[in-house]
Structure formats: C-alpha cells, structure tokens
KEROLO-994139 format. One line per 8 residues: number of its first residue (from 1); their letters; for each residue x, y, z of N, C-alpha, C. Coordinates in Angstrom, 2 decimals, decimal comma. Layout:
N
NUM) a) X:Y:Z:X:Y:Z:X:Y:Z; ...
***
This chain:
233
1) mrpgvlal) 0,85:-1,20:0,00:0,00:0,00:0,00:0,88:1,24:0,00; 0,49:2,23:-0,81:1,27:3,47:-0,89:1,18:4,23:0,42; 2,23:4,98:0,81:2,24:5,72:2,08:1,02:6,62:2,24; 0,61:7,32:1,17:-0,54:8,22:1,28:-1,82:7,47:1,59; -1,98:6,28:0,97:-3,18:5,48:1,20:-3,20:4,95:2,62; -2,01:4,54:3,13:-1,91:4,04:4,49:-2,31:5,12:5,49; -1,84:6,33:5,26:-2,18:7,43:6,17:-3,68:7,69:6,16; -4,31:7,63:4,96:-5,74:7,86:4,85:-6,52:6,79:5,59
9) asasllvl) -6,11:5,54:5,45:-6,78:4,43:6,13:-6,69:4,58:7,64; -5,50:4,97:8,15:-5,32:5,15:9,58:-6,22:6,26:10,10; -6,33:7,34:9,34:-7,17:8,46:9,76:-8,63:8,03:9,82; -9,07:7,20:8,87:-10,46:6,74:8,86:-10,75:5,90:10,08; -9,82:5,06:10,48:-10,02:4,24:11,65:-10,16:5,08:12,91; -9,38:6,15:12,99:-9,47:7,02:14,16:-10,81:7,72:14,22; -11,33:8,15:13,07:-12,63:8,82:13,04:-13,73:7,88:13,51; -13,66:6,62:13,13:-14,68:5,65:13,49:-14,53:5,16:14,92
17) gaapggap) -13,47:5,53:15,60:-13,27:5,10:16,97:-12,54:3,78:17,10; -12,13:3,21:15,98:-11,39:1,95:16,02:-9,90:2,25:16,07; -9,16:1,36:16,68:-7,73:1,55:16,79:-7,02:0,82:15,67; -5,93:1,42:15,11:-5,16:0,72:14,08:-4,64:-0,61:14,60; -4,50:-1,55:13,70:-3,96:-2,85:14,10:-5,02:-3,81:14,60; -6,30:-3,45:14,46:-7,36:-4,37:14,86:-7,63:-4,40:16,34; -7,18:-3,40:17,10:-7,43:-3,36:18,53:-8,93:-3,19:18,79; -9,45:-3,68:19,91:-10,88:-3,56:20,21:-11,28:-2,09:20,35
25) pkplparm) -12,54:-1,76:20,06:-12,99:-0,37:20,18:-12,94:0,10:21,63; -12,85:1,40:21,79:-12,83:1,96:23,14:-14,16:1,72:23,84; -14,16:1,56:25,16:-15,41:1,40:25,88:-16,28:2,64:25,69; -17,58:2,47:25,81:-18,52:3,55:25,54:-18,18:4,85:26,27; -17,91:4,86:27,58:-17,61:6,14:28,24:-16,43:6,88:27,64; -15,45:6,14:27,12:-14,27:6,77:26,52:-14,60:7,44:25,20; -15,75:7,12:24,63:-16,16:7,71:23,35:-17,18:8,83:23,54; -17,53:9,13:24,79:-18,53:10,15:25,06:-17,90:11,53:25,19
33) adtgggaq) -18,70:12,56:24,90:-18,21:13,93:25,00:-17,97:14,33:26,44; -18,76:13,79:27,38:-18,64:14,14:28,79:-19,16:12,98:29,62; -18,55:12,74:30,76:-19,02:11,69:31,65:-19,32:12,22:33,05; -19,28:13,52:33,23:-19,62:14,12:34,51:-18,45:14,38:35,43; -17,26:13,93:35,04:-16,07:14,23:35,83:-15,79:13,30:36,98; -16,63:12,29:37,19:-16,41:11,36:38,29:-15,77:10,07:37,84; -15,73:9,11:38,74:-15,12:7,81:38,45:-16,15:6,71:38,33; -17,45:7,07:38,30:-18,51:6,11:38,08:-19,51:6,69:37,08
41) litavapk) -20,09:5,83:36,26:-21,04:6,28:35,25:-22,04:5,18:34,95; -23,30:5,57:34,79:-24,34:4,66:34,31:-24,71:5,11:32,90; -24,73:4,19:31,96:-25,19:4,51:30,61:-26,49:3,76:30,35; -27,46:4,46:29,77:-28,74:3,87:29,41:-28,94:4,10:27,92; -28,84:3,03:27,15:-28,81:3,16:25,68:-29,97:2,40:25,04; -30,68:3,11:24,15:-31,74:2,50:23,34:-31,26:2,44:21,90; -31,71:1,47:21,11:-31,28:1,38:19,71:-31,59:2,63:18,90; -32,78:3,22:19,11:-33,18:4,42:18,38:-34,17:5,21:19,22
49) agstsgtv) -34,51:6,41:18,77:-35,35:7,31:19,57:-36,73:6,73:19,85; -37,26:5,92:18,96:-38,59:5,36:19,15:-38,62:4,08:19,97; -37,47:3,62:20,42:-37,39:2,36:21,17:-37,92:2,52:22,60; -38,46:1,45:23,12:-38,91:1,45:24,51:-38,07:0,50:25,37; -37,12:-0,18:24,75:-36,24:-1,10:25,47:-34,79:-0,82:25,10; -33,89:-1,21:25,98:-32,47:-1,02:25,73:-31,64:-1,65:26,83; -30,50:-1,04:27,11:-29,57:-1,61:28,08:-29,03:-0,54:29,00; -28,98:-0,87:30,28:-28,32:-0,03:31,28:-27,02:-0,72:31,69
57) twwdrvdg) -25,94:0,02:31,69:-24,63:-0,50:32,07:-23,99:0,44:33,07; -23,33:-0,11:34,06:-22,63:0,74:35,01:-21,13:0,47:34,94; -20,39:1,56:35,04:-18,95:1,57:34,76:-18,16:2,19:35,90; -16,92:1,72:36,06:-15,96:2,31:36,99:-14,72:2,75:36,22; -14,18:3,87:36,61:-12,91:4,32:36,02:-11,78:3,84:36,92; -10,97:2,92:36,40:-9,90:2,29:37,17:-8,57:2,52:36,47; -7,65:3,16:37,16:-6,33:3,45:36,59:-6,42:4,13:35,23; -7,35:5,08:35,14:-7,48:5,86:33,92:-8,27:5,21:32,79
65) rwvktgsa) -8,84:4,03:33,06:-9,60:3,32:32,02:-10,99:2,99:32,54; -11,99:3,07:31,65:-13,36:2,73:32,01:-13,56:1,21:31,92; -14,08:0,64:32,99:-14,29:-0,80:33,08:-15,77:-1,08:33,33; -16,33:-1,96:32,54:-17,73:-2,35:32,71:-17,89:-3,18:33,97; -18,78:-2,76:34,86:-18,98:-3,45:36,13:-20,24:-4,31:36,12; -21,29:-3,85:35,45:-22,53:-4,61:35,39:-23,42:-4,11:34,27; -24,42:-4,91:33,92:-25,31:-4,55:32,82:-26,65:-5,23:33,02; -27,72:-4,60:32,52:-29,05:-5,17:32,65:-29,96:-4,63:31,54
73) rarfgakg) -30,96:-5,39:31,19:-31,97:-4,93:30,26:-32,76:-3,80:30,90; -33,21:-2,85:30,08:-33,90:-1,68:30,61:-35,13:-1,36:29,78; -36,06:-0,62:30,39:-37,22:-0,10:29,69:-37,17:1,43:29,74; -37,70:2,04:28,68:-37,75:3,50:28,58:-39,21:3,93:28,43; -39,41:5,21:28,10:-40,75:5,75:27,97:-41,57:5,06:26,89; -42,88:5,06:27,09:-43,78:4,41:26,14:-43,72:5,05:24,76; -43,30:6,30:24,69:-43,15:7,00:23,41:-41,68:7,17:23,03; -40,81:6,36:23,63:-39,40:6,40:23,27:-38,61:7,45:24,04
81) laegsrrk) -37,61:8,02:23,36:-36,71:8,98:23,98:-36,80:10,31:23,25; -36,51:11,40:23,97:-36,55:12,74:23,38:-35,41:13,57:23,95; -34,86:14,47:23,15:-33,81:15,38:23,60:-34,25:16,09:24,87; -33,46:15,93:25,93:-33,85:16,46:27,23:-34,11:17,95:27,26; -33,32:18,72:26,52:-33,45:20,18:26,55:-34,72:20,66:25,85; -35,37:19,77:25,09:-36,58:20,16:24,38:-37,79:19,31:24,77; -37,61:18,42:25,71:-38,70:17,52:26,11:-39,86:18,30:26,73; -41,06:17,78:26,56:-42,25:18,38:27,15:-42,91:17,40:28,12
89) qgtnttpt) -43,42:17,93:29,20:-44,07:17,11:30,21:-45,31:16,42:29,65; -45,54:15,18:30,11:-46,72:14,45:29,71:-46,61:13,74:28,38; -45,42:13,69:27,80:-45,24:13,06:26,49:-44,83:11,59:26,57; -44,62:11,09:27,79:-44,22:9,69:27,99:-42,91:9,37:27,27; -42,01:10,35:27,21:-40,70:10,15:26,62:-39,62:10,23:27,70; -38,57:9,48:27,52:-37,43:9,53:28,43:-36,45:10,58:27,93; -36,06:11,53:28,79:-35,16:12,60:28,35:-33,72:12,12:28,17; -33,14:12,42:27,02:-31,74:12,08:26,80:-30,85:13,17:27,38
97) glyglpya) -29,60:12,81:27,67:-28,65:13,77:28,22:-27,81:13,15:29,31; -26,98:13,98:29,93:-26,11:13,57:31,03:-26,61:14,24:32,30; -26,87:13,45:33,34:-27,48:13,98:34,55:-26,82:13,44:35,82; -26,87:14,26:36,86:-26,44:13,82:38,17:-27,49:12,92:38,79; -27,14:12,35:39,93:-28,04:11,45:40,66:-28,12:11,96:42,10; -29,03:12,89:42,38:-29,06:13,59:43,67:-29,16:12,68:44,89; -30,09:11,72:44,87:-30,22:10,80:46,00:-31,08:9,61:45,61; -31,10:8,62:46,49:-31,91:7,42:46,27:-33,10:7,43:47,21
105) fgieaapr) -34,10:6,62:46,86:-35,25:6,50:47,76:-35,90:5,15:47,54; -36,85:4,82:48,41:-37,55:3,56:48,22:-38,61:3,31:49,27; -39,59:2,51:48,88:-40,61:2,07:49,83:-39,98:1,08:50,80; -39,05:0,28:50,29:-38,33:-0,67:51,13:-37,03:-0,05:51,64; -36,46:-0,66:52,64:-35,20:-0,19:53,20:-34,09:-0,32:52,16; -33,08:0,51:52,30:-31,94:0,46:51,38:-31,25:-0,90:51,46; -30,82:-1,44:50,33:-30,06:-2,69:50,36:-28,81:-2,53:51,24; -28,46:-3,58:51,92:-27,26:-3,53:52,76:-26,04:-3,18:51,92
113) gtrykyrr) -25,27:-2,21:52,40:-24,10:-1,76:51,67:-24,33:-0,48:50,89; -25,57:0,02:50,85:-25,86:1,27:50,14:-25,15:2,44:50,81; -24,41:3,22:50,03:-23,69:4,38:50,56:-24,35:5,69:50,18; -25,26:5,63:49,24:-25,93:6,83:48,78:-26,93:7,31:49,83; -27,17:8,61:49,86:-28,24:9,14:50,69:-29,54:8,48:50,24; -30,26:7,87:51,18:-31,44:7,07:50,85:-32,62:7,53:51,68; -33,69:7,90:51,01:-34,87:8,43:51,68:-36,01:7,41:51,62; -36,56:7,06:52,78:-37,66:6,11:52,82:-38,98:6,79:52,46
121) vhkdswwc) -39,79:6,07:51,71:-41,11:6,55:51,33:-42,10:6,26:52,45; -42,92:7,26:52,79:-43,97:7,09:53,78:-45,32:7,37:53,14; -46,38:7,20:53,90:-47,73:7,36:53,35:-48,02:8,80:52,90; -47,27:9,77:53,42:-47,49:11,16:53,04:-46,35:11,70:52,17; -45,63:10,80:51,48:-44,55:11,20:50,57:-45,10:11,38:49,16; -44,83:12,53:48,57:-45,30:12,86:47,23:-44,16:13,42:46,39; -44,29:13,28:45,08:-43,39:13,98:44,16:-44,25:14,93:43,34; -44,00:16,22:43,53:-44,85:17,23:42,92:-44,53:17,43:41,44
129) qdndsray) -45,56:17,34:40,61:-45,42:17,57:39,17:-46,35:18,69:38,70; -46,85:19,45:39,66:-47,78:20,54:39,36:-47,02:21,77:38,91; -47,23:22,20:37,67:-46,52:23,34:37,12:-46,82:24,65:37,83; -47,90:24,68:38,59:-48,26:25,90:39,31:-47,74:25,92:40,74; -46,99:24,89:41,12:-46,51:24,79:42,50:-45,05:25,20:42,64; -44,75:25,77:43,79:-43,35:26,11:44,10:-42,54:24,85:44,39; -43,22:23,73:44,62:-42,54:22,47:44,91:-42,36:21,61:43,65; -42,53:22,22:42,48:-42,45:21,49:41,22:-41,14:20,71:41,10
137) nrwsepra) -41,27:19,45:40,73:-40,15:18,51:40,57:-39,33:18,35:41,85; -40,05:18,25:42,96:-39,42:18,03:44,25:-40,23:17,04:45,08; -39,54:16,32:45,94:-40,18:15,50:46,97:-40,92:16,44:47,89; -42,14:16,12:48,23:-42,95:16,95:49,12:-43,58:16,06:50,18; -43,24:16,31:51,44:-43,75:15,47:52,52:-44,04:16,34:53,75; -45,32:16,60:54,03:-46,50:16,18:53,28:-46,62:16,96:51,97; -47,62:16,65:51,18:-47,82:17,34:49,91:-48,03:18,83:50,13; -47,29:19,64:49,37:-47,39:21,09:49,50:-48,82:21,56:49,21
145) rdcraaes) -49,24:22,60:49,90:-50,61:23,10:49,75:-50,92:23,54:48,32; -49,90:24,07:47,64:-50,16:24,55:46,28:-49,89:23,49:45,22; -49,69:22,24:45,65:-49,42:21,14:44,72:-50,62:20,20:44,69; -51,33:20,17:43,59:-52,53:19,35:43,48:-52,19:17,86:43,43; -52,96:17,07:44,14:-52,74:15,62:44,18:-52,85:15,01:42,78; -53,75:15,54:41,98:-53,94:15,02:40,62:-52,75:15,30:39,72; -51,89:16,22:40,14:-50,70:16,58:39,37:-49,43:16,15:40,10; -49,53:15,09:40,89:-48,39:14,62:41,68:-48,38:13,10:41,73
153) ehlvsyga) -47,24:12,55:42,12:-47,13:11,12:42,33:-47,15:10,83:43,82; -48,12:10,01:44,25:-48,15:9,54:45,63:-47,23:8,33:45,69; -46,01:8,55:46,13:-44,94:7,58:45,93:-45,26:6,20:46,47; -45,90:6,12:47,63:-46,16:4,81:48,24:-47,12:3,98:47,39; -47,91:4,61:46,55:-48,90:3,88:45,75:-48,27:3,12:44,58; -46,97:3,34:44,33:-46,32:2,68:43,19:-45,77:1,31:43,54; -45,89:0,90:44,78:-45,55:-0,45:45,18:-44,17:-0,91:44,75; -44,12:-2,06:44,08:-42,84:-2,68:43,71:-41,99:-1,80:42,81
161) lyahalvi) -42,63:-0,93:42,00:-41,86:-0,08:41,09:-40,91:0,85:41,84; -41,37:1,32:42,99:-40,55:2,23:43,79:-40,01:1,55:45,04; -39,84:0,24:44,96:-39,18:-0,45:46,08:-37,81:0,17:46,31; -37,11:0,47:45,19:-35,83:1,16:45,23:-35,74:2,04:43,99; -35,14:3,21:44,13:-35,02:4,11:42,98:-33,90:5,11:43,21; -33,42:5,68:42,12:-32,47:6,79:42,15:-33,11:7,97:41,42; -33,04:9,14:42,01:-33,53:10,33:41,35:-32,56:10,70:40,23; -33,08:10,87:39,02:-32,27:11,35:37,90:-32,41:12,87:37,86
169) gfnydrpv) -31,29:13,56:37,80:-31,30:15,01:37,92:-31,78:15,77:36,71; -32,69:15,21:35,94:-33,27:15,91:34,80:-34,18:17,04:35,28; -33,97:18,26:34,77:-34,81:19,42:35,11:-34,90:19,62:36,62; -33,81:19,34:37,31:-33,84:19,31:38,77:-33,23:20,54:39,42; -32,04:20,92:39,02:-31,35:22,03:39,70:-32,10:23,35:39,54; -32,50:23,66:38,32:-33,29:24,85:38,03:-34,48:24,44:37,18; -35,52:23,92:37,81:-36,64:23,35:37,06:-37,31:24,35:36,11; -37,53:23,88:34,90:-38,28:24,64:33,91:-39,68:24,07:33,85
177) kgrgagif) -40,67:24,88:34,18:-42,05:24,40:34,20:-42,45:23,89:32,81; -43,11:22,75:32,80:-43,57:22,17:31,55:-42,60:21,23:30,87; -41,37:21,15:31,39:-40,38:20,28:30,75:-40,47:18,85:31,27; -40,88:18,70:32,52:-41,03:17,36:33,05:-40,52:17,22:34,46; -41,11:16,30:35,20:-40,76:16,10:36,60:-40,88:14,62:36,96; -40,16:14,23:38,00:-40,25:12,86:38,48:-39,65:11,84:37,53; -38,43:12,07:37,10:-37,72:11,11:36,25:-36,74:10,33:37,12; -36,95:9,03:37,21:-36,17:8,18:38,10:-35,58:6,97:37,37
185) lhvkgrga) -34,59:6,36:37,99:-34,13:5,01:37,64:-34,75:4,12:38,70; -35,65:3,23:38,31:-36,40:2,46:39,31:-36,64:1,03:38,84; -37,30:0,26:39,67:-37,59:-1,14:39,36:-38,66:-1,21:38,27; -38,45:-2,05:37,28:-39,37:-2,10:36,15:-40,60:-2,94:36,45; -41,68:-2,58:35,73:-42,92:-3,33:35,81:-43,09:-4,18:34,56; -44,33:-4,29:34,09:-44,61:-5,17:32,95:-44,31:-4,54:31,61; -44,30:-3,23:31,55:-44,13:-2,59:30,26:-43,22:-1,38:30,30; -43,41:-0,49:29,32:-42,62:0,72:29,23:-43,00:1,67:30,37
193) tagcvsvs) -42,26:2,76:30,49:-42,48:3,70:31,58:-43,17:4,97:31,06; -43,42:5,90:31,98:-44,00:7,19:31,61:-42,90:8,21:31,31; -41,65:7,75:31,28:-40,53:8,64:31,00:-39,28:8,29:31,79; -39,43:7,41:32,77:-38,28:6,99:33,58:-37,47:5,92:32,85; -36,40:5,48:33,50:-35,62:4,32:33,07:-35,84:3,25:34,12; -36,15:2,05:33,70:-36,41:0,99:34,68:-35,58:-0,26:34,37; -35,21:-0,94:35,45:-34,44:-2,19:35,36:-35,03:-3,18:36,35; -34,55:-4,40:36,32:-35,06:-5,42:37,23:-34,76:-5,05:38,68
201) rdamrril) -35,50:-5,64:39,58:-35,28:-5,40:41,01:-33,85:-5,77:41,41; -33,37:-6,90:40,91:-32,01:-7,33:41,24:-30,99:-6,31:40,74; -31,16:-5,84:39,51:-30,22:-4,85:38,95:-30,26:-3,55:39,75; -31,46:-3,14:40,15:-31,58:-1,90:40,92:-30,85:-2,02:42,25; -30,96:-3,14:42,89:-30,26:-3,35:44,16:-28,75:-3,39:43,97; -28,32:-4,00:42,87:-26,87:-4,05:42,60:-26,32:-2,66:42,31; -27,10:-1,84:41,60:-26,66:-0,48:41,30:-26,54:0,33:42,59; -27,50:0,16:43,50:-27,46:0,92:44,75:-26,28:0,53:45,64
209) twadprhk) -25,92:-0,72:45,64:-24,77:-1,12:46,46:-23,44:-0,80:45,78; -23,49:-0,56:44,46:-22,28:-0,18:43,72:-22,03:1,32:43,79; -23,07:2,12:43,66:-22,91:3,58:43,56:-22,26:4,16:44,82; -21,25:4,99:44,60:-20,52:5,61:45,71:-20,50:7,11:45,46; -21,18:7,91:46,28:-21,23:9,36:46,06:-19,85:10,02:46,03; -18,87:9,40:46,64:-17,51:9,96:46,61:-16,94:9,93:45,20; -17,48:9,05:44,35:-17,00:8,93:42,97:-17,87:9,70:41,98; -18,81:10,47:42,48:-19,64:11,38:41,67:-20,28:10,68:40,47
217) phiaigta) -21,08:9,66:40,72:-21,71:8,97:39,58:-22,73:9,85:38,87; -22,82:9,68:37,56:-23,80:10,34:36,72:-24,49:9,27:35,88; -25,58:9,66:35,24:-26,24:8,78:34,29:-26,34:9,49:32,95; -25,97:8,78:31,89:-26,09:9,29:30,52:-27,15:8,46:29,81; -28,11:9,14:29,20:-29,21:8,48:28,52:-29,18:8,89:27,05; -29,26:7,94:26,16:-29,24:8,29:24,74:-29,45:7,09:23,85; -29,33:7,33:22,57:-29,51:6,28:21,57:-28,16:5,82:21,02; -28,19:4,74:20,27:-26,95:4,19:19,71:-26,31:5,15:18,71
225) ngptaitr) -27,14:5,92:18,01:-26,61:6,90:17,03:-27,70:7,94:16,76; -27,42:8,83:15,82:-28,39:9,85:15,47:-28,29:11,10:16,34; -29,26:12,00:16,23:-29,21:13,28:16,95:-29,16:13,13:18,47; -29,70:12,02:18,99:-29,68:11,80:20,44:-28,69:10,71:20,83; -27,66:10,52:20,02:-26,62:9,52:20,32:-26,00:9,80:21,67; -25,81:8,77:22,45:-25,28:8,93:23,81:-23,86:9,51:23,79; -23,13:9,26:22,72:-21,76:9,78:22,64:-21,72:11,31:22,52; -22,84:11,94:22,24:-22,88:13,40:22,12:-22,96:14,08:23,48
233) y) -23,29:13,32:24,51:-23,51:13,93:25,83:-22,27:13,83:26,70
***
C-alpha cells in the first residue's frame, strides 16, 4: 500500500473510533463527549429514539480506564426517547442527556451496603409535578398546599416499582415548568415507563450497592446513534 493510502486508512479508523492494528474499540464512556467528571457512570442506551427497550450498564474508572462493572436490560418511555433540553411534560418520553443522581429513595429499606443518601417513602410522601406549584419537581412530605394531588405522584402507591429508585437530575437544579418532573431510575414493571428508566429489582439493588457518592456517579441516557446519540452527551 502506498504511504498516502496508508495514512488515509489510519485516519479513517481514528474517526470511526477503532484503533489501528485491529485493537478492540474503546469502551462507551471513553467515546462520550462528557461523563460528569467522576469515576462512576451509568449509561442507558436505546437502539433508536422510538425504542422502549435497551440496556443499562454501570462503569468504573480504574487506573485511567473505564471498566464495565454490570449490565441489565432496561425499559424507557412508552413514546421512546426525546432530547432532554426540548422535552415536554406528559409526552411519555425519556429525556436524553447527562445527569447527576441527587439521592436514592424507596418504599423498602436500602439494600445492605448502600452508601448513597437514601430516603424512605412514607404514606405522606409525594413527588410534585404541578406546574403551578413552588414544589415542582421536588419530593414533598407532606404534599405542598399549592401542589394538586392530581398533578403529583403519591410515591407509596407505586408499590414494587418504587421499592428502590435513584432520582435522575433531569430538570432538577433549576426546574423549567412544563419540561417534566419525576424522572427516576427504578424497578421495572410489565411494560414501558412514563418517562423513567427501569431495570429489574435485582439490577436496581446491585446499582445501589455499587454507587458511591464519593465517585460522583452520573447517568447518561441516549440512543446508539443519530441526533440523540449517547456519545454526544
């Protein structure tokens, strides 16, 4: 092969993320634009924007390299996934993007070994989704006076789905009314979600005992490719 052709081939391999010489591709976090700056990351990937199923994987950064620690099948919104910055409330879509994980919660006690801040659900625990409330996209216990019950989630009523969960920091730090509230990583039920990411009960428990707030874990949600490709976040 001529030197110029060899150089062109090598450049093409680098663009595609493959290493010259047939080396295996870089792990997903190493191909992402941002991972949150910590040493732990959860990736939630769907094949395409209209998908309701995909894979959740959790990773550790060890000696400068991302290592896959666990993986599980996942469910997404009934209407697929949507760009987080443009998502609208009530669309049953899971917001794509990179988000923090403020705290965990559950109807059941935290699995033994959980290091994350864990809040138990009680009969008067609510998550406010009322756009007219000052408690919008916040845990409210008891339910805030200006937060209508019909526009909120009564957390204890979700049973096994909220046995264990992690709050996904979508629209959380500075909530934008109408964009969406109550997006969690939680135990899956029989079908797709209303916008959350769900995994099996066993996977949820394993994630909670793995996550270490000292390592600043984040979650990245996206598709395998296209405008909402997870590598863009």
